[in-house]
Structure formats: structure tokens, C-alpha cells
C-alpha positions in Angstrom: -37.9 228.0 105.8 -36.1 231.0 106.2 -31.6 230.9 105.6 -30.0 233.4 107.6 -26.9 234.6 106.9 -23.9 236.2 109.2 -23.1 238.1 105.6 -27.0 240.0 105.7 -26.6 240.7 109.8 -23.4 242.4 108.7 -25.0 244.4 106.2 -27.7 245.3 108.6 -25.3 246.7 111.1 -23.1 248.8 109.0 -26.4 250.4 107.2 -27.9 251.3 110.7 -24.1 252.5 112.6 -23.9 255.0 109.2 -27.3 256.4 110.3 -26.6 256.9 113.7 -23.0 258.6 112.8 -25.4 261.5 111.5 -27.5 261.7 114.8 -26.6 263.1 118.5 -25.0 261.1 120.7 -27.8 260.0 123.0 -30.0 259.3 120.2 -27.6 257.4 118.0 -26.8 255.1 121.6 -30.7 254.0 121.5 -30.9 254.0 118.2 -27.7 250.9 117.3 -29.4 249.4 120.7 -32.8 249.2 119.7 -31.0 248.1 115.8 -29.3 244.9 117.6 -32.6 242.8 116.9 -34.1 244.0 114.2 -38.0 242.2 113.8 -37.6 240.1 110.6 -40.1 242.7 109.2 -37.2 245.3 108.9 -34.4 243.0 108.0 -36.0 241.8 104.6 -36.8 245.9 104.1 -33.4 246.9 104.8 -32.1 244.0 102.6 -34.2 244.9 99.4 -33.1 248.7 100.0 -29.6 247.0 99.4 -30.0 244.7 96.6 -31.6 244.7 93.2 -34.9 242.3 91.6 -33.0 241.2 88.9 -35.7 238.1 87.7 -38.6 239.2 87.2 -39.7 238.7 83.5 -36.6 237.7 82.3 -37.1 234.6 80.3 -37.7 231.3 82.2 -37.7 227.6 80.8 -37.8 224.5 82.9 -37.4 220.5 82.8 -40.8 220.1 82.5 -44.6 221.6 83.6 -47.6 219.5 85.0 -49.7 221.4 82.3 -49.8 224.3 80.1 -51.6 226.4 83.0 -48.0 226.0 85.5 -45.1 227.5 82.9 -41.9 228.1 84.1 -42.7 232.3 83.9 -44.5 231.7 86.3 -42.5 231.8 88.7 -40.5 234.7 87.6 -43.9 237.2 87.0 -44.2 239.2 90.3 -47.4 237.8 91.5 -47.9 235.0 94.2 -51.5 233.5 92.8 -49.3 232.0 89.9 -46.9 229.7 89.8 -44.5 226.9 87.7 -45.2 223.0 88.4 -43.2 220.1 87.3 -44.6 216.5 86.1 -45.0 214.6 89.5 -43.1 211.6 90.8 -40.0 212.4 88.5 -36.2 213.4 89.8 -34.7 215.3 89.0 -36.3 218.6 87.9 -35.2 222.3 87.7 -36.3 225.4 86.5 -33.4 228.2 85.1 -33.9 232.2 84.5 -31.5 233.9 82.0 -30.3 236.9 83.6 -28.5 238.0 80.7 -24.8 237.8 80.5 -22.3 238.1 83.2 -25.1 239.1 85.8 -23.5 238.8 89.8 -26.4 236.7 92.3 -25.9 237.5 95.7 -29.4 236.5 97.5 -32.4 233.5 95.9 -35.7 233.7 97.8 -37.7 231.1 96.6 -41.8 230.7 97.7 -42.7 226.7 97.4 -46.2 225.8 97.4 -47.1 223.0 98.8 -44.8 220.2 96.3 -41.4 221.8 97.5 -38.1 220.2 97.1 -35.9 218.0 99.8 -32.9 218.8 98.3 -31.9 220.9 95.9 -28.7 223.1 94.6 -28.9 227.1 92.9 -26.8 226.8 90.7 -25.2 229.5 87.6 -23.8 229.0 84.9 -22.1 231.5 81.8 -23.5 228.8 79.3 -26.5 226.9 80.4 -24.4 223.7 80.1 -21.4 223.7 82.3 -22.9 224.7 86.4 -21.3 225.9 89.4 -23.3 225.5 92.7 -23.2 228.2 94.8 -25.8 226.4 98.0 -26.2 222.7 98.7 -29.9 222.4 100.1 -30.5 219.2 101.8 -33.3 219.4 104.4 -35.6 221.7 102.9 -38.6 221.7 104.4 -40.9 223.9 101.6 -42.3 227.5 103.1 -40.3 230.5 101.9 -36.2 230.1 101.6 -34.3 233.6 101.7 -30.4 232.3 101.0 -28.1 235.2 101.2 -24.2 235.4 101.4 -24.1 234.1 97.5 -21.6 235.2 95.3 -21.7 234.1 91.7 -21.4 235.6 88.4 -23.5 233.8 85.0 -25.9 234.3 82.8 -28.5 231.1 83.9 -29.4 231.0 87.2 -31.1 227.3 88.4 -32.8 226.0 91.2 -32.0 222.1 90.4 -33.8 220.1 92.5 -32.7 216.1 93.3 -35.3 214.8 95.9 -38.9 215.8 96.1 -40.6 216.7 99.6 -44.0 214.8 98.5 -44.8 212.4 96.0 -46.0 215.2 93.7 -43.4 217.3 91.7 -41.6 220.5 92.1 -43.6 223.9 92.7 -43.5 227.1 92.8 -44.8 230.6 93.3 -41.9 232.6 92.9 -38.5 232.8 92.5 -36.6 236.1 93.2 -33.0 236.7 92.6 -31.1 239.8 93.6 -27.6 241.1 92.6 -26.3 242.9 89.4 -28.2 242.1 86.0 -26.0 241.3 83.3 -26.2 242.5 79.1 -29.8 241.5 78.2 -30.0 238.8 75.4 -26.4 238.1 76.6 -25.1 240.0 73.9 -20.8 242.1 73.8 -22.5 244.9 75.5 -24.8 246.3 72.4 -27.3 249.3 72.6 -30.6 249.2 73.8 -33.3 250.2 71.8 -36.7 250.7 74.4 -39.9 251.0 71.6 -43.2 252.1 73.0 -44.8 252.6 69.5 -45.4 250.3 66.0 -43.3 252.9 64.0 -40.8 252.5 66.5 -40.7 248.9 66.4 -41.0 249.1 62.8 -37.9 251.4 62.6 -35.4 249.5 65.3 -36.1 246.1 63.0 -35.1 248.2 60.0 -31.9 249.2 61.9 -30.8 246.5 63.6 -26.9 245.8 64.1 -25.3 243.1 66.0 -25.0 243.2 69.9 -28.3 245.1 69.8 -31.3 245.2 71.9 -34.7 245.8 70.8 -37.3 246.0 74.5 -40.8 247.0 73.4 -42.7 248.9 76.6 -46.2 246.5 77.2 -48.7 247.6 74.7 -50.0 246.4 71.3 -47.8 246.4 68.2 -50.0 246.4 65.2 -48.6 245.8 61.6 -46.0 243.9 59.3 -43.0 243.9 61.7 -39.7 242.0 59.3 -36.2 241.8 60.3 -33.2 240.7 58.0 -30.5 241.6 59.3 -28.5 238.4 61.0 -26.3 239.3 64.4 -23.2 237.3 65.3 -22.8 234.7 67.2 -20.7 236.6 69.5 -23.2 239.7 69.1 -26.7 238.2 68.4 -29.9 240.7 68.2 -32.8 240.5 70.7 -36.1 241.6 70.8 -37.5 241.1 73.7 -41.1 242.6 76.3 -43.1 241.3 78.5 -46.3 239.1 78.0 -48.2 242.5 77.6 -46.2 243.7 75.0 -48.4 241.7 72.1 -47.7 241.7 68.2 -50.2 241.4 65.9 -50.7 242.0 62.0 -54.6 242.1 60.5 -52.8 241.1 56.9 -52.5 239.9 54.6 -52.8 242.0 52.1 -51.3 243.2 48.4 -50.1 240.2 45.9 -47.2 238.2 46.4 -45.1 237.6 43.6 -43.5 234.0 43.9 -42.0 232.7 46.7 -42.6 234.5 50.4 -40.6 237.4 50.3 -40.5 240.4 52.4 -40.7 243.5 49.9 -43.0 244.1 46.6 -45.8 246.2 49.1 -47.2 242.4 50.2 -48.0 242.1 53.7 -47.4 238.5 55.0 -49.9 238.6 57.5 -46.8 237.1 59.8 -46.7 238.4 63.1 -42.6 238.2 63.4 -40.9 237.6 60.7 -37.1 236.7 60.0 -36.1 236.8 56.7 -32.1 236.0 56.8 -31.7 237.3 60.0 -29.7 234.7 62.2 -28.6 234.8 65.2 -31.0 236.2 67.2 -33.4 236.1 70.4 -37.0 236.5 70.7 -37.7 236.6 74.5 -41.0 237.4 76.8 -43.3 238.9 74.6 -46.7 237.9 73.2 -47.4 237.5 69.3 -50.9 236.9 68.9 -54.2 237.6 66.2 -52.1 237.1 62.9 -52.0 234.7 60.0 -48.8 233.6 60.8 -47.3 233.8 64.5 -43.4 233.6 64.3 -41.5 233.0 60.9 -38.0 232.3 60.2 -36.6 231.8 56.7 -33.2 231.0 55.9 -32.8 232.6 59.7 -30.2 230.0 61.6 -29.3 229.6 65.2 -32.3 231.8 65.8 -34.0 231.0 69.9 -37.4 231.6 71.1 -37.1 231.8 74.7 -40.7 232.3 76.8 -42.9 234.2 74.4 -47.1 233.5 74.0 -48.3 232.6 71.2 -52.1 232.3 70.6 -54.6 233.2 68.7 -53.3 232.3 64.9 -55.1 231.8 62.2 -52.7 229.2 60.7 -49.7 228.0 62.3 -48.4 229.2 65.8 -44.3 229.0 65.1 -42.5 228.0 61.6 -38.6 227.1 60.8 -38.6 227.4 57.3 -36.3 227.4 54.3 -33.0 226.2 56.3 -33.6 227.8 59.1 -31.5 225.3 61.4 -29.8 225.0 64.9 -32.9 226.8 66.5 -34.1 227.1 69.6 -37.8 227.3 71.0 -37.7 226.6 74.9 -40.2 227.6 77.8 -42.5 228.9 75.1 -46.7 228.4 74.9 -49.0 227.7 72.1 -52.3 227.6 72.2 -55.4 228.3 69.7 -54.0 228.0 66.6 -56.0 227.0 63.1 -58.5 229.8 63.2 -59.5 230.2 60.0 -57.2 226.9 58.4 -57.6 224.2 61.0 -55.9 221.4 59.3 -52.7 223.6 58.9 -52.9 224.6 62.3 -50.4 223.4 63.7 -48.3 224.6 66.5 -44.9 224.1 65.9 -43.8 223.5 62.0 -40.2 222.7 61.3 -39.5 222.2 57.7 -41.6 221.9 55.0 -44.2 219.6 52.5 -42.2 217.8 49.7 -45.0 219.6 47.5 -43.3 223.8 48.1 -39.5 222.2 47.9 -39.3 224.5 45.0 -39.8 227.8 46.9 -37.8 226.1 50.4 -35.1 223.6 49.8 -31.7 224.9 49.7 -28.9 223.0 47.2 -29.5 219.9 48.8 -32.9 219.3 47.1 -34.6 220.1 50.8 -35.5 222.4 53.5 -32.9 221.7 55.6 -34.7 223.0 59.2 -32.3 220.7 60.9 -31.0 220.2 64.9 -34.4 222.6 65.8 -34.3 221.6 70.2 -37.9 221.9 71.2 -37.5 221.9 75.1 -39.9 222.8 77.8 -43.0 224.5 76.3 -46.6 224.1 76.8 -48.4 223.1 73.2 -52.4 224.1 73.6 -55.3 223.5 74.2 -57.0 224.6 71.6 -54.3 223.8 68.6 -56.2 223.2 65.7 -53.4 220.5 64.1 -51.1 218.9 65.0 -49.0 220.9 68.2 -45.3 219.2 66.0 -45.2 218.7 62.7 -41.7 217.4 61.3 -41.5 217.3 58.1 -39.8 215.2 55.6 -35.9 216.2 54.5 -35.2 217.6 58.5 -32.7 215.7 61.0 -31.7 215.9 64.0 -33.6 217.5 66.5 -34.6 217.3 69.9 -38.3 217.4 71.9 -37.7 217.0 75.6 -39.6 218.0 78.4 -43.2 219.7 76.7 -46.7 219.2 78.0 -49.1 218.5 75.1 -53.0 219.1 75.3 -54.4 217.7 72.6 -58.3 218.9 73.4 -59.6 221.3 70.5 -57.5 218.5 68.0 -59.9 218.9 64.5 -59.2 215.9 62.9 -59.0 218.3 59.4 -56.6 217.1 57.0 -54.9 214.3 59.3 -54.8 216.6 62.3 -55.3 213.5 65.1 -52.0 213.2 66.6 -49.9 215.8 68.8 -46.6 215.0 67.5 -46.6 213.8 63.5 -42.9 212.9 62.8 -42.1 212.5 58.8 -37.8 213.6 59.9 -35.2 211.8 60.8 -33.0 211.0 63.8 -35.9 213.2 66.3 -35.2 212.1 70.1 -38.4 212.6 72.0 -37.6 212.7 75.7 -39.6 213.1 79.0 -42.7 214.8 77.5 -46.3 214.9 78.7 -49.4 214.2 76.9 -52.9 214.5 77.3 -56.5 214.3 75.8 -60.0 215.2 76.7 -62.5 216.1 74.2 -63.5 218.4 72.6 -61.2 216.9 69.7 -60.2 214.3 66.9 -57.4 211.8 68.7 -56.2 209.4 66.3 -52.5 208.1 68.7 -50.5 210.5 70.7 -47.4 210.4 67.9 -46.9 209.2 64.6 -44.6 208.7 61.8 -45.2 209.2 58.2 -42.6 208.7 55.4 -43.9 210.7 52.0 -40.4 211.1 50.9 -37.6 208.0 50.8 -35.8 207.3 53.7 -37.5 209.6 56.1 -39.8 209.2 59.2 -36.7 207.1 60.3 -34.3 206.9 62.8 -36.5 208.5 65.9 -36.1 207.5 69.4 -38.9 207.4 72.1 -38.0 207.5 75.6 -39.3 208.7 79.5 -42.7 210.1 77.8 -46.0 210.3 79.6 -49.3 209.9 77.4 -52.8 209.9 78.9 -55.0 208.9 75.7 -57.9 209.7 77.4 -59.7 206.9 77.0 -59.6 207.3 73.0 -56.6 207.1 71.0 -55.4 203.7 69.7 -51.2 203.7 70.8 -49.1 206.6 72.5 -46.4 205.8 69.8 -47.7 204.8 66.1 -44.4 203.7 63.5 -47.0 203.9 60.2 -43.7 201.8 58.9 -41.2 199.4 59.2 -40.4 197.9 56.1 -39.8 202.1 54.9 -37.4 202.1 57.6 -35.4 198.8 58.0 -32.7 200.0 57.8 -32.8 203.1 60.5 -35.8 202.3 62.3 -37.1 204.2 64.8 -37.3 203.3 68.6 -39.7 203.0 71.1 -37.8 202.6 75.1 -39.5 200.6 78.1 -39.4 203.6 80.1 -42.6 205.7 78.3 -45.6 205.2 79.6 -49.2 205.6 78.5 -52.7 205.6 80.3 -55.9 205.9 78.8 -54.7 204.2 75.3 -57.6 201.6 73.1 -54.4 199.4 72.0 -51.2 200.9 73.7 -48.2 202.0 74.2 -46.8 201.7 70.5 -47.6 199.0 67.6 -43.4 197.8 67.3 -41.4 196.7 69.5 -40.8 197.9 72.4 -37.1 198.3 73.3 -35.4 197.6 76.7 
């Protein structure tokens, strides 16, 4: 389907008229007559010439992904052979892109796969919460939707599907947004530092200031990369690059004195380490071939968006030492635990109580609280839990993620998608699968190594396929230890391929 707008034709005629003024009268008359009925290819070429593509390669996220093979980023990579796909059979679903603060949108082109939307909205937002509708489509029929004549400003643009055109989900090969790009990272107009070597990246991290954007060119950056300068709420610091900008670290090396900290000639082996560096955005790039992928210590309000973490010896991403109020979204984590399978969690929130000596704050616990885990693809090849939520943490959200348990090692009790030892987490609209090889006991498990924790967690709307191997989708290890703050599993959860069933506790209607 193609949506034509009169504003497009006026623009086309204006361009042609301007060209005609520079020609002799006879030629001008002939040119104008010919241009009165341009071919679709000519029209598209003229439109592209006067508008800028501002969405390609930008951080993206989605309400869900069918599997890790169809991430949201695939709809903004410029390739017609890759695509985003949502979970099947669920309305509504959405996909959004971060265009930078203050972006202006004039045109959106949607290239649908067979799983198209019959009804959807094109919306913009300054904050990702309050949305303005630019286009309300009620009769979609798939193919290519070229929507021109739009006028909207905001950091985020999303396609919000409310009705599927098929029994499947929603799937887009490409979403192309045209207009004027916003400020990278949503800052306040700070400088952009372009880097293309490891030395330049190290220097930029050391010299970073609030509002600044460090932009990596495609290439491999080998070294120990540490940020210690915080941004601010109004002027975060951003490090960004395409997936082909790959940060690696072949450490560790040197001798560590005491608890992990930068300096003293010790190389942690971490791919990217934010130490006291609050209010940072990490977008788009890849972290690979490191001891640990991305590590946050006392780094609050950090957003990890659209990042690939792969081929890591131990944990993929670690929010540690009270790194609270963070977000990891629309990212992909795969092949972790290559050196120590039992310690190869995809995402690690907080610290075990045995490590509180190094990582606890004044409360006596590691309070890496209120971390939001949204729209990510975990696995395959994650050797330990996809997410390990440690005792002492509280109030996080795990929503719209996909978990592929192929490759779970079974070492150190690594036999579930998620271990929950914290309190008050919401698990909602996630999808999980398991197939051999691997060791798989249950989809989600609660544990209570610290008195009063592992309680008050909620499961709603999750879809679990246990591959005829796993026992329960949600296994609650103790009800007596949480009698005053029980865990709840709602009837909106579904399970297939379970040896035992949905859960071992009473289901909440």
C-alpha cells in the first residue's frame, strides 16, 4: 500500500518549476509538461533528494521479539533481508527508534513482511511516555506504506500496532524515518567526539564531560576502557556506534589490590567499565571477547540501548555496587560463560551476599534497584542464567524479552532462564524457549539466600515453552519464607512442553 499526499506533489512541482526557470522557454514548457505526471521512481527520487534519512542505525527497541533472530534493530539497519518480528498472536505490539532529542519527522516508509498491521499508529514522543499520533491507519494491507506530509517533533518515533492483518505477529523489514535529526543521546547540544582508534577512545572516555557524545567509527577497539566521569540528568554522556564498532579486552592482567577499582596498573578484562559514571547512555555498539562485557559500579541512571554483547568469558552485563535506576533495552546477549560456564550469566543484577564486603552500600546490601530490562534477546549460548537477580535488590521490571535456553550448562545451578532472589520484581510479556543441548530444570525460579528476600515478585502474561524438559514455568522454592509478601503467578501466563505445569503454587486469577 502507498499513501500519497498533496504536499508531496506540491514539493515535486516546485522542484521541477525551479529547474524550468533555468531552461529556454521551449524546453521549459516541454519539461513542465513531462513533469506533470512523474513516474513513481522519479517521484521517490525527488522526495529522497529533499529529505534526510534520520533513523538508520539509531537505537531501537520493541514491545517483544519473536526470537533473537528478529531484533528491533534489524528494522533500522538499512538491509531488506533482515527484519523485526514480534511475538505471534498478541495485540498491541510496537517498535520504536531513538532519533535524538528534538528530531523533526516529515515522512515514514514502512516495508512490511507478510505479517503486517491492519491498524496502526505512527507516533512521536519527547520522553517515551507521552505520545502524539501523526498518522492513524485503519485499513492497512501490507506491502510498502510511504507516509508523507507528516509534521511532528520528538526524540522517539514508534509504530504502534493495534490489529494484526494475519494470525501471526507484526514484522517489518525496514522502518525509514525522514526529517531532521535530533541531538545524539538526548543531551543538551554537547559536542560530538568522533573516534576511530583505541587510543582516541581511551582519551575521549577520560576527558568526557556532561552532554558530550563519543561516537565510534566501525572497527575493533582493543584495550581497557573505563569511564569515571558522571553525566547529569539533563546532560547525560553518550557512547555510541554501529554494531560494527566492536569493543574488546584480552585482559585481565596485573595485580588487583582489594576490591575491583580502576588504576594500580590492573586491567580488569572488562569490555566497558563505568565506575561512578552515572547518567550515561551506551547505544548501538558491540562488546565482545572480554572477561566480562559491560560492568557498572556505583553508576546510576545508565541506559544500555541496542547493544550486542557476545563471546564473553563470564557475565555479559553486570549492574553492581548499587548501580540503581538503570535500563537495558533492545539489546542482544549471547555466548557467555565461555571460560566459567557456571558464572556466565547474561545479565547480573546486584551481588551475592558473600560479596557484600566489596559491593554493599551503607544499607549493608548491594542496592542495584529498579533496573528495567525491556525488549532484549537473551541466548542462545548463555551458559548460566539469562538473568540472575541477586538478594538485596528490589523493584525492577523484566518485560517483553525473549529467552532461548539452548546451551544452559547446569553448572553452579545454572538451569533456568531467570533466578530471582530479589523482591518486588515484575515479569511481564516475556517469551522463553528451551531445546537441546543444555540442562534445564524450570523457566523461572525463586530462591531465598537472604532473609526476607526472594519475595513479592509477580509473573503476568509470560509465554513459556519448556521443550518437554523443564518442570515448571515458574518454580517458587519456598512459600513459608515469603508468607507476609508472597510471590504471585497469574493465570495470564501460558506454558507448553512442561513436565509438571505452569507453577507449583496456587495460580492467581
